[in-house]
N, C-alpha and C positions, 0 to 999 in steps of 0.2 A: 560483470559480477565481481569486479575487483573489491578488495576489502574496504578501500576508501573511495568515496565519491568526491570529485574535485570541487565541492561547494564550500564556501566559507560560512554561510549563514543557513539557518533552518528555514523551511518553507511553511507558508500558511495553507497552500493548496498544492496537491500533486494530481495531475491527470495522467492516468496510465490506462487508456481505453483500447480494448481489443488487441492487447499485446500478450498478456499472460496465458491466453488459450493455447499458445504455441510452446509453452514451457512444461517440463515435467513437474510433478508435485513438489519435489525437494527444492528445485530452483525457484518455484513460485513462493514457497514458504520463506526462503531466504530473502527474496525480493520484497515481500510484504514486511518482513522484519526490518529491512533497511529503510523502507518508506516510513515505517513507524518512528524510527529513530531520527529521520531527517525532517520530520514535521514538528512544528511548534505545538505546544499543548493547545487544544482547541482547533487544530488544523484538520483539513478535510482531504480524503483520498477519494477520487472519482475513478471508477473502473468501468469497463464495458458491461452492457446489460447481459451479455452471454457469459460473463465471468462471475465467479463467486470467491469469497474468502471464507476459509474455515473459521467460524466464530470461536470454536473451542481452542484453536491453535493460534489465535491472534489476539492482540490487546486492543484492536480497533473496536469501537462501538458502532453497531449497525444503525444507520439513520433511516435509509430507505433503499430500495433496489439500486445498486451500483454506487452508493454513497456511504462512506464510513468516516468516523471522526475519532481523533486522538483526544482522549480526556486528560 
């Protein structure tokens, strides 16, 4: 959860499946926010089916269960 991720370019797809269920809510929110900023516009985030993203607290657009998109 460092401030900077060591990547030079943004991603088109991020897979983070069945990991966030182990994090507290605050850490999960921070991670989702980092993912949002690391994705290209139109990029997708795939999470585990047992995980959810708070739609009101996230800029991601819900696509279908476990799939979110950055507009």
